[in-house]
C-alpha positions in Angstrom: 122.2 100.6 113.6 124.4 99.2 110.9 124.0 95.5 110.4 125.8 94.0 107.3 123.2 92.8 104.8 125.0 89.5 104.4 124.9 88.9 108.2 121.1 89.7 108.3 120.4 87.4 105.4 122.3 84.5 106.9 120.4 84.9 110.2 117.0 85.1 108.4 117.8 82.2 106.2 118.9 80.1 109.2 115.4 80.7 110.6 113.8 79.5 107.4 112.2 82.8 106.6 114.2 83.6 103.4 113.3 82.4 99.9 115.8 82.8 97.1 115.0 83.0 93.4 115.5 79.7 91.5 117.8 81.3 88.9 120.7 83.6 89.9 120.6 86.6 87.7 122.1 88.9 90.4 125.0 90.1 88.2 122.5 91.1 85.5 120.3 92.7 88.1 123.2 94.8 89.5 124.1 95.9 86.0 120.5 97.0 85.4 120.4 98.8 88.7 123.6 100.7 87.9 122.1 101.8 84.6 118.8 103.0 86.1 119.5 104.3 89.6 121.5 107.4 90.3 123.7 105.5 92.8 124.1 101.9 94.0 124.9 101.8 97.7 127.0 98.8 98.7 124.2 97.5 100.9 121.8 97.5 97.9 124.4 95.6 95.8 124.8 93.0 98.5 121.0 92.7 98.6 120.7 92.1 94.9 123.7 89.7 95.0 121.7 87.6 97.6 119.1 86.8 94.9 116.2 87.0 97.4 112.6 86.3 96.2 110.9 86.9 99.6 111.4 87.3 103.3 108.5 85.6 105.0 105.3 86.9 103.3 107.0 89.9 101.8 108.1 89.6 98.2 111.0 91.6 96.7 110.2 94.2 94.1 112.4 93.7 91.2 112.2 92.6 87.6 113.0 89.0 86.7 115.2 88.1 83.8 113.9 85.8 81.1 116.4 84.5 78.5 113.8 84.7 75.7 112.2 88.1 76.3 114.5 90.0 78.6 113.3 91.7 81.8 109.8 90.5 82.9 107.9 92.7 85.3 109.5 95.7 83.6 112.5 97.8 84.4 110.2 100.4 85.7 109.9 98.5 89.0 113.4 99.8 89.9 112.4 103.4 89.2 109.0 103.5 90.9 110.5 105.5 93.8 113.1 107.6 92.0 111.0 110.7 92.3 111.4 110.4 96.0 115.1 109.4 95.9 114.6 105.8 96.9 115.0 102.3 95.4 112.1 99.8 96.0 113.0 96.6 98.0 109.8 94.9 99.1 106.1 95.1 98.7 103.7 94.7 101.5 101.1 92.8 99.6 98.7 95.8 99.5 100.5 97.9 96.9 102.8 99.8 99.3 106.6 99.7 99.1 109.6 99.6 101.3 112.4 101.5 99.7 116.1 102.3 100.4 117.0 105.9 100.7 119.2 107.0 97.8 119.5 110.6 99.1 121.7 109.5 102.1 125.0 110.4 100.3 127.9 109.0 102.3 125.9 107.9 105.3 124.4 104.4 105.7 121.0 104.6 103.9 117.8 103.9 105.9 114.7 102.1 104.6 111.3 103.8 104.5 107.7 102.8 104.0 106.0 104.4 100.9 102.2 104.4 100.6 100.6 103.7 97.2 97.5 105.8 98.1 99.5 109.0 97.8 101.4 107.7 94.8 104.6 107.1 96.9 104.9 110.9 97.3 107.0 110.7 100.4 108.4 108.3 103.0 105.7 107.8 105.6 107.8 106.2 108.3 111.2 104.7 108.9 111.3 100.9 108.5 115.0 100.4 109.4 118.0 102.5 110.0 120.0 100.4 107.6 119.1 97.7 105.1 120.5 94.9 107.3 118.5 96.1 110.3 115.4 96.5 108.1 115.7 92.9 106.9 115.8 91.7 110.5 112.8 93.7 111.4 110.9 92.5 108.3 111.6 88.9 109.3 110.0 89.6 112.7 107.0 91.6 111.5 104.4 88.8 111.2 105.5 87.3 114.5 105.4 90.7 116.3 101.8 91.1 115.0 100.8 87.6 116.3 102.4 88.3 119.6 100.8 91.7 119.9 104.1 93.3 120.7 103.8 96.8 122.1 104.6 99.9 120.1 108.3 100.5 119.7 109.2 96.8 119.8 111.5 97.5 116.8 113.9 99.4 119.0 115.1 96.1 120.5 116.4 95.0 117.1 117.2 98.4 115.6 117.9 101.0 118.4 118.5 103.7 115.8 115.3 103.4 113.9 113.9 106.5 115.6 116.9 108.6 114.3 116.2 108.2 110.6 116.4 111.6 108.9 113.6 111.5 106.3 110.6 110.2 108.4 109.8 109.2 112.0 109.6 105.7 113.3 106.1 104.1 112.8 105.0 104.8 116.4 105.6 108.5 115.8 104.2 108.7 112.3 100.7 109.5 113.4 
């Protein structure tokens, strides 16, 4: 389900679940991404332009610009998933990554979960059928856990999550 990134961010921010970076280096970040990634989907550019530090407890995975030394955290953060045609978006706090599909071509790219234990060798499960839908799901993740929502609760927010081409939805991932 396509949800514009800007719309998802506005909704998440209105709920107090979005934290932005103090300094806005989004233009510099977009330039860096253009130089390192094979493509820069419009949703990813909107995501970078939003200057997000975290959604709930989930931190973004991107370098930080320092006027004295350049990129802190290393430019490599943006290329950690290139071998599987994805761009990292968020970490889960345990070393795993959520990444945007860069192999989608002209279609709206989905977001997938990549496990650090297999060195991010493949997408393990679909985390959102679009970046905007993923952001809405990510904002609900902790609450869903607390409420012990049943398997497949994600379909209420993202009815297309089980149609992502590179990996199944989490409840079908085994």
